BAFI-3210 file (N, C-alpha, C; in Angstrom, 3 decimals, decimal comma, padded with zeros to 6 digits):
// residues 189
n [1|2|3|4|5|6|7|8|9|10|11|12|13|14|15|16|17|18|19|20|21|22|23|24|25|26|27|28|29|30|31|32|33|34|35|36|37|38|39|40|41|42|43|44|45|46|47|48|49|50|51|52|53|54|55|56|57|58|59|60|61|62|63|64|65|66|67|68|69|70|71|72|73|74|75|76|77|78|79|80|81|82|83|84|85|86|87|88|89|90|91|92|93|94|95|96|97|98|99|100|101|102|103|104|105|106|107|108|109|110|111|112|113|114|115|116|117|118|119|120|121|122|123|124|125|126|127|128|129|130|131|132|133|134|135|136|137|138|139|140|141|142|143|144|145|146|147|148|149|150|151|152|153|154|155|156|157|158|159|160|161|162|163|164|165|166|167|168|169|170|171|172|173|174|175|176|177|178|179|180|181|182|183|184|185|186|187|188|189]
n.u [-071,532|-070,828|-068,884|-070,423|-070,718|-070,687|-072,830|-072,379|-073,141|-073,104|-074,218|-074,888|-076,451|-078,354|-079,463|-082,898|-084,989|-084,111|-083,060|-085,677|-086,545|-085,312|-085,289|-088,251|-088,076|-087,293|-088,999|-090,479|-089,947|-090,347|-091,268|-093,461|-092,011|-089,264|-086,886|-085,377|-082,559|-081,541|-078,600|-076,621|-076,323|-077,295|-078,908|-078,378|-080,558|-082,047|-084,336|-085,529|-084,944|-086,821|-089,219|-089,702|-089,688|-092,058|-094,053|-093,935|-093,996|-096,654|-098,730|-099,003|-099,047|-096,389|-096,893|-098,221|-095,990|-094,012|-091,272|-091,260|-089,720|-090,874|-092,846|-092,313|-092,223|-094,733|-097,253|-097,805|-100,201|-101,047|-101,108|-099,703|-098,206|-096,447|-093,682|-092,473|-089,885|-088,203|-085,694|-084,067|-083,779|-084,162|-082,960|-080,238|-082,135|-083,707|-085,561|-086,838|-089,595|-090,906|-090,972|-089,801|-088,967|-091,500|-092,756|-091,013|-091,261|-093,901|-096,117|-095,664|-093,615|-090,290|-088,765|-086,286|-084,864|-081,662|-080,760|-078,493|-078,419|-079,659|-079,279|-078,826|-078,732|-080,755|-079,148|-080,283|-080,645|-081,796|-079,329|-079,057|-076,340|-075,778|-073,991|-072,613|-071,705|-068,874|-070,160|-073,453|-076,055|-074,589|-075,183|-073,545|-074,529|-074,626|-075,930|-076,596|-075,905|-076,849|-074,922|-076,075|-079,593|-082,748|-082,943|-080,157|-080,811|-082,942|-081,917|-079,902|-081,608|-083,112|-084,455|-084,633|-087,728|-089,027|-090,397|-089,428|-086,705|-087,119|-087,438|-085,720|-083,475|-081,185|-080,164|-079,153|-078,655|-077,509|-074,733|-072,725|-073,672|-076,302|-076,763|-075,025|-072,066|-071,420|-068,761|-067,547|-064,540|-066,043|-066,956|-066,498|-067,200]
n.v [022,977|021,678|023,942|025,371|029,339|029,732|031,668|032,641|032,504|032,682|031,478|032,533|030,520|030,631|029,545|027,651|029,432|031,067|029,731|028,687|031,078|032,259|030,032|030,510|033,741|032,648|030,687|032,986|034,105|031,274|030,303|029,129|026,120|025,768|024,574|023,230|022,651|020,210|020,190|017,934|016,761|015,416|016,505|018,823|021,063|020,792|020,456|022,036|024,437|023,584|023,682|026,576|027,791|026,355|026,574|029,845|030,033|028,409|029,358|027,347|026,096|025,901|023,598|021,587|020,901|018,489|016,445|014,265|011,717|008,619|009,051|009,617|011,447|014,540|017,268|020,443|022,888|026,254|029,589|028,454|025,467|023,619|020,557|018,445|016,722|013,454|012,258|010,262|007,761|006,694|004,699|004,519|003,211|003,678|005,719|006,797|005,549|006,828|009,428|011,856|012,790|013,562|015,125|017,574|018,590|019,468|022,181|023,691|023,898|022,449|020,865|019,213|017,097|015,739|015,564|014,940|012,237|012,299|011,655|013,610|016,429|019,059|021,949|024,504|025,106|026,494|025,660|024,083|024,635|023,299|022,837|021,969|023,023|023,655|024,862|023,512|025,081|026,270|027,177|026,359|027,751|027,788|029,251|028,779|029,342|029,350|031,815|033,493|033,608|032,929|032,448|033,833|036,565|037,208|036,585|038,297|041,017|041,686|043,445|043,350|044,150|046,099|044,779|042,581|042,974|043,741|040,708|039,210|040,830|041,787|043,530|040,727|042,079|044,067|044,164|043,526|040,636|039,100|038,002|037,470|035,950|036,964|039,092|036,943|034,755|031,760|031,707|031,885|033,844]
n.w [-087,605|-090,227|-092,543|-092,999|-092,223|-089,186|-085,932|-082,789|-079,732|-075,872|-073,084|-069,790|-067,522|-063,986|-062,955|-062,618|-063,421|-064,975|-066,938|-067,911|-068,771|-071,236|-072,987|-072,938|-074,134|-077,070|-077,909|-078,068|-080,787|-082,537|-085,595|-088,446|-089,357|-088,346|-086,551|-083,905|-081,931|-078,837|-077,468|-075,347|-071,822|-069,649|-067,254|-067,946|-068,665|-071,141|-071,156|-069,995|-071,253|-073,667|-072,449|-072,175|-073,898|-075,598|-074,199|-073,694|-077,138|-077,346|-075,039|-073,431|-070,653|-068,003|-066,214|-067,647|-069,619|-070,167|-070,469|-073,680|-072,792|-072,477|-073,970|-076,279|-079,213|-078,477|-078,797|-079,271|-079,152|-080,250|-081,629|-083,776|-084,037|-081,941|-082,400|-080,062|-079,537|-078,110|-077,867|-076,154|-075,216|-078,029|-080,491|-083,216|-085,040|-085,351|-086,258|-087,927|-087,620|-085,815|-087,079|-086,735|-089,321|-090,844|-088,737|-088,992|-092,197|-091,617|-091,140|-088,100|-085,291|-084,143|-081,580|-080,287|-078,053|-077,032|-079,186|-080,432|-081,691|-084,050|-087,424|-089,622|-089,307|-090,020|-091,414|-091,004|-088,886|-085,093|-082,724|-079,492|-076,950|-073,726|-070,914|-068,091|-064,851|-062,757|-060,701|-058,665|-060,212|-061,887|-065,231|-068,915|-071,973|-074,878|-078,257|-080,734|-085,032|-088,675|-089,769|-092,255|-092,975|-091,175|-088,845|-086,999|-087,864|-086,596|-084,004|-083,334|-083,883|-082,370|-079,484|-076,606|-074,266|-071,990|-070,078|-070,559|-069,838|-066,264|-066,668|-066,282|-064,610|-066,056|-068,494|-071,020|-074,173|-074,025|-074,540|-078,347|-079,311|-078,869|-076,473|-072,616|-071,911|-069,437|-069,479|-069,444|-070,678|-072,462|-074,938|-077,924|-081,753]
ca.u [-072,181|-069,787|-068,795|-071,235|-070,526|-071,917|-072,739|-072,201|-073,833|-072,954|-074,940|-074,530|-077,698|-077,982|-080,810|-083,720|-085,834|-083,492|-082,960|-087,150|-086,727|-084,261|-086,089|-089,251|-087,045|-086,235|-089,720|-091,028|-089,187|-090,229|-092,073|-094,056|-091,234|-087,929|-085,761|-084,089|-081,921|-080,718|-077,483|-076,289|-075,499|-078,331|-079,069|-077,884|-081,458|-082,245|-086,283|-085,976|-085,162|-087,910|-090,364|-090,124|-089,947|-093,169|-094,247|-094,258|-095,274|-098,170|-099,464|-099,644|-098,844|-095,378|-096,883|-098,608|-095,166|-093,622|-090,162|-091,688|-089,024|-091,679|-094,057|-091,545|-092,834|-095,107|-097,883|-098,929|-101,142|-101,350|-100,942|-098,173|-098,201|-094,731|-093,524|-091,565|-089,290|-086,810|-084,405|-082,869|-084,470|-084,250|-081,154|-080,595|-082,449|-085,857|-085,986|-087,535|-090,232|-091,201|-092,189|-089,308|-088,901|-093,030|-092,947|-089,669|-092,395|-094,879|-096,552|-094,738|-091,619|-089,836|-088,025|-085,467|-083,973|-080,505|-080,179|-076,640|-079,040|-080,266|-077,726|-078,463|-079,146|-080,926|-078,121|-080,587|-081,728|-080,448|-078,119|-078,110|-075,443|-075,544|-073,395|-073,253|-070,196|-068,141|-071,944|-074,125|-076,573|-074,787|-074,949|-073,431|-075,408|-074,008|-077,105|-075,677|-077,174|-076,060|-074,692|-076,698|-080,344|-083,963|-082,731|-079,767|-081,534|-084,245|-081,463|-079,289|-081,273|-084,189|-084,245|-086,090|-088,948|-088,889|-091,084|-088,351|-085,503|-087,030|-087,634|-084,900|-083,381|-080,778|-080,102|-078,464|-078,938|-076,543|-074,054|-072,950|-074,428|-077,760|-076,651|-073,496|-071,477|-071,094|-067,941|-066,196|-065,060|-065,750|-066,898|-066,032|-067,930]
ca.v [022,793|021,713|024,269|027,332|029,671|029,544|032,807|031,683|033,183|031,955|033,054|031,820|030,879|030,327|028,995|026,898|029,948|031,507|028,737|028,602|032,519|032,101|029,343|032,347|034,687|032,237|030,966|034,384|033,806|031,113|030,474|027,877|025,091|026,234|023,695|023,662|021,285|021,162|019,260|018,116|015,143|015,112|017,669|020,094|022,761|020,822|020,371|023,680|025,116|022,956|024,272|028,004|027,587|025,996|028,275|031,050|029,490|028,178|029,684|025,777|026,863|025,092|022,514|020,604|021,105|017,632|015,866|012,802|010,207|007,571|008,833|010,151|013,805|015,073|017,684|021,645|023,668|027,509|029,643|027,861|023,919|022,782|019,321|018,569|015,085|013,791|010,583|009,797|006,090|005,987|003,771|005,338|003,195|003,889|007,282|006,748|005,088|008,147|009,927|012,991|013,625|014,019|016,562|018,743|018,742|020,311|023,699|023,487|024,573|021,344|021,253|017,872|017,210|014,114|016,109|014,237|011,364|012,963|011,507|014,031|017,288|020,749|023,100|026,171|024,741|026,852|024,434|025,103|023,954|022,986|022,272|021,954|023,940|023,674|024,835|023,044|025,606|027,473|026,498|027,382|027,452|027,917|029,704|028,652|029,346|030,043|033,494|034,210|032,788|033,758|032,625|035,021|038,129|037,219|036,413|039,069|041,941|041,738|044,025|042,857|045,098|047,058|043,746|041,184|043,274|043,278|039,366|038,659|041,225|042,190|043,030|040,626|042,228|045,273|043,195|042,897|039,481|038,272|037,168|037,366|035,838|038,532|039,141|035,318|034,339|031,337|031,299|033,319|033,742]
ca.w [-088,468|-091,304|-094,365|-093,094|-091,184|-087,711|-085,029|-081,161|-078,392|-074,599|-071,682|-068,086|-066,173|-063,382|-062,081|-063,570|-063,763|-065,647|-068,068|-068,380|-069,399|-071,820|-073,630|-073,381|-075,324|-077,805|-077,827|-078,408|-082,063|-083,324|-086,851|-088,913|-090,200|-087,626|-085,752|-082,160|-081,661|-077,803|-077,504|-073,577|-071,145|-068,302|-066,138|-068,180|-068,931|-071,612|-071,019|-069,179|-072,175|-074,409|-071,600|-071,686|-075,634|-075,840|-073,341|-075,025|-078,869|-078,116|-074,069|-072,747|-068,975|-068,026|-066,099|-068,680|-070,811|-069,696|-071,831|-074,173|-072,541|-073,233|-075,424|-077,820|-078,944|-077,392|-079,607|-078,369|-080,088|-080,219|-082,849|-084,100|-083,220|-081,284|-081,787|-078,778|-079,148|-076,705|-078,447|-075,396|-075,193|-079,589|-080,729|-084,611|-086,973|-084,721|-085,799|-089,034|-087,155|-084,552|-087,430|-086,954|-090,886|-091,014|-088,331|-090,054|-092,935|-091,429|-090,818|-086,998|-084,910|-083,767|-080,414|-079,960|-077,344|-077,521|-080,950|-080,706|-082,564|-085,384|-088,192|-091,320|-088,975|-089,998|-091,264|-090,567|-087,570|-084,505|-081,961|-078,344|-076,359|-072,928|-069,869|-066,660|-064,646|-061,280|-059,457|-059,477|-060,270|-063,305|-066,633|-070,017|-072,691|-076,575|-078,939|-082,879|-086,414|-089,729|-090,240|-092,546|-091,869|-090,559|-085,992|-087,040|-087,913|-085,699|-083,002|-083,790|-084,102|-081,624|-077,824|-075,317|-074,120|-070,559|-068,617|-070,590|-069,295|-065,615|-065,942|-065,842|-064,174|-066,156|-070,389|-071,511|-075,497|-074,027|-076,379|-080,013|-079,917|-078,092|-074,457|-072,790|-069,785|-068,443|-070,019|-069,170|-072,742|-072,613|-075,954|-079,473|-082,630]
c.u [-071,101|-070,158|-070,010|-070,651|-071,161|-072,118|-072,702|-072,070|-073,713|-073,638|-074,864|-076,170|-077,123|-078,657|-082,294|-084,752|-085,226|-083,198|-084,181|-087,176|-085,969|-085,538|-087,316|-088,705|-087,314|-087,514|-090,460|-090,366|-088,924|-091,437|-092,402|-092,509|-089,466|-088,562|-084,789|-083,404|-081,301|-080,074|-077,107|-076,496|-076,957|-078,681|-078,882|-079,316|-082,026|-084,131|-086,636|-086,629|-085,828|-089,450|-090,006|-089,974|-091,228|-094,183|-094,863|-095,032|-096,565|-099,125|-099,649|-098,986|-097,720|-095,069|-097,011|-097,262|-094,101|-092,470|-090,810|-090,680|-089,679|-092,632|-093,693|-091,562|-094,639|-096,146|-098,626|-099,091|-101,417|-101,255|-100,204|-098,801|-096,656|-094,423|-091,912|-090,854|-088,093|-086,559|-084,036|-082,804|-084,451|-082,879|-081,242|-082,052|-083,852|-085,949|-086,636|-088,711|-091,282|-091,525|-091,326|-089,101|-090,025|-093,281|-091,777|-090,278|-093,438|-094,886|-095,702|-093,974|-091,508|-088,420|-087,050|-084,322|-082,755|-080,840|-078,853|-078,040|-079,406|-078,999|-077,853|-078,974|-078,779|-079,821|-078,812|-080,643|-080,820|-080,292|-078,096|-077,408|-075,690|-074,456|-073,172|-071,567|-070,062|-069,838|-072,812|-075,833|-076,364|-074,942|-074,878|-074,696|-075,229|-075,542|-075,784|-076,155|-076,260|-075,771|-075,367|-078,316|-081,530|-083,522|-081,153|-080,393|-082,254|-082,974|-081,078|-080,167|-082,657|-084,124|-085,600|-086,438|-088,427|-089,188|-090,628|-087,351|-085,779|-087,213|-086,325|-083,331|-082,029|-081,132|-079,166|-077,827|-078,068|-075,060|-074,160|-074,124|-075,856|-077,770|-075,226|-073,262|-070,828|-069,666|-066,231|-066,206|-064,867|-066,132|-067,098|-066,747|-066,530]
c.v [023,194|022,348|025,576|027,776|030,133|031,396|032,365|032,606|032,129|032,464|031,759|031,789|030,337|030,037|028,434|027,723|031,100|031,047|028,742|030,022|032,530|031,592|029,931|033,325|034,320|032,234|032,282|034,678|032,812|030,891|028,801|027,158|025,305|024,730|024,268|022,485|021,136|019,413|019,792|016,820|016,127|015,650|018,941|021,246|021,885|021,219|021,445|024,448|025,348|024,231|025,798|028,390|027,129|026,893|028,825|030,947|029,071|029,037|028,267|026,435|025,646|023,629|021,127|020,567|019,495|016,992|014,683|011,934|009,366|007,777|009,365|012,142|013,598|016,408|018,727|021,848|025,468|028,278|028,723|026,326|023,876|021,591|019,497|017,004|014,924|012,308|010,613|008,357|005,913|005,093|004,923|004,523|003,351|005,323|007,497|006,520|006,183|008,544|011,298|013,928|014,414|015,466|017,559|019,404|019,768|021,231|024,373|023,885|023,132|021,419|019,024|018,117|015,508|014,339|015,360|013,302|011,262|012,694|012,499|015,594|018,887|022,059|024,379|026,029|026,056|025,557|025,296|024,392|023,749|021,699|022,530|022,518|023,228|023,650|024,343|023,253|026,270|026,319|027,246|026,559|027,782|028,034|029,107|028,263|029,720|031,218|033,435|032,776|033,337|033,800|033,969|036,717|038,505|037,121|037,809|040,303|042,328|041,835|043,437|044,274|045,770|045,440|042,882|041,493|042,976|042,060|039,271|039,385|042,120|042,622|042,667|041,067|043,692|045,010|043,348|041,001|039,907|038,334|037,236|036,827|036,085|038,871|037,671|034,697|032,774|030,480|032,077|032,747|032,770]
c.w [-089,801|-092,210|-094,754|-091,621|-090,396|-086,996|-083,937|-080,720|-077,394|-073,677|-070,401|-068,075|-064,785|-062,008|-063,148|-064,075|-064,944|-067,531|-068,734|-068,692|-070,772|-073,035|-074,271|-074,505|-076,478|-078,505|-078,859|-080,165|-082,959|-084,706|-087,136|-089,643|-089,518|-087,305|-085,403|-081,934|-080,243|-077,292|-075,230|-073,205|-070,005|-067,498|-066,471|-068,254|-070,186|-072,401|-070,601|-070,270|-073,212|-073,895|-072,295|-073,841|-076,127|-074,806|-073,767|-075,941|-078,435|-076,069|-073,352|-070,904|-068,714|-066,424|-066,442|-069,858|-070,051|-070,616|-071,907|-073,807|-073,446|-074,474|-077,280|-078,582|-078,809|-078,864|-079,186|-079,344|-079,673|-081,614|-083,569|-083,348|-083,300|-081,594|-080,570|-078,872|-078,427|-077,014|-077,431|-075,298|-076,815|-079,765|-083,079|-085,358|-086,650|-085,069|-086,310|-088,817|-085,993|-085,420|-087,553|-088,158|-091,440|-090,298|-089,180|-091,309|-092,527|-090,714|-089,628|-087,283|-084,473|-082,905|-080,453|-079,433|-077,647|-079,052|-081,467|-081,568|-083,474|-086,076|-088,937|-090,443|-089,820|-090,442|-091,026|-089,581|-085,908|-083,269|-080,265|-077,486|-075,392|-071,606|-068,678|-066,321|-063,138|-059,953|-060,190|-060,135|-061,707|-064,849|-067,875|-070,975|-074,108|-077,598|-080,683|-083,893|-087,273|-089,615|-091,279|-092,535|-091,692|-088,777|-086,852|-087,339|-087,296|-083,954|-082,434|-083,469|-083,384|-080,350|-077,532|-074,373|-072,488|-069,935|-068,784|-069,785|-067,513|-064,885|-066,087|-065,243|-064,953|-068,086|-070,417|-073,130|-075,083|-074,757|-077,345|-079,845|-078,716|-076,791|-074,721|-072,035|-069,755|-068,046|-069,548|-070,961|-073,042|-073,751|-076,933|-080,753|-083,580]
res [m|p|g|l|e|t|k|k|s|c|i|t|s|r|s|e|s|e|t|i|e|l|g|r|q|i|g|r|l|l|a|p|g|d|v|v|y|l|f|g|d|m|g|t|g|k|t|r|i|a|k|g|l|i|n|a|a|t|n|t|p|l|d|d|i|n|s|p|t|f|t|l|i|n|r|y|q|g|d|l|a|v|y|h|a|d|l|y|r|v|e|q|g|e|l|e|d|i|g|i|e|m|v|e|e|s|q|g|a|l|v|v|e|w|a|e|k|v|p|k|l|d|e|n|a|l|r|i|h|l|s|h|t|d|d|e|n|v|r|i|i|v|l|e|c|p|q|e|g|s|w|s|s|r|l|w|t|r|r|m|s|d|d|e|e|e|a|v|g|r|n|p|y|k|h|e|q|p|y|a|c|d|g|e|s|l|c|r|s]
***
């Protein structure tokens, strides 16, 4: 995020279910007008994070949430409308044609896979960077948002309920940052 001071937090996910659960945790925080950008290579878990986000924000069953690789944008309705865009097949000049700017201006939330293709990113958005490790089941996930802003205050002040803590099997909020990489120095603020 050029020019802005950001907060970063690093998470180690050891399974698809942990990645989905992280998405759910973030999805519970979604508000109208929010934008979440997902960055990462093929197979890093962008769709898993998106599924968790959408599931928590709209109560849509996980099996009904699919990456819109061919439809480009899917809309899920709950108390909050969540638009899920997958830009994998989209060329730079085609972004205007799919209406992503119109979605950003709606009262819903927007989740974008392959956000690398967005020419002008919303600087207030939550950015989630996912990467592979040597272990095929483990992913490193970095959350990044502006130091000052609504995402920062929501992510860094929230505490897990006992049920949430039990669901993930540990309390990732025990550190100053909302999640931690189990002591590994993979990411720094």
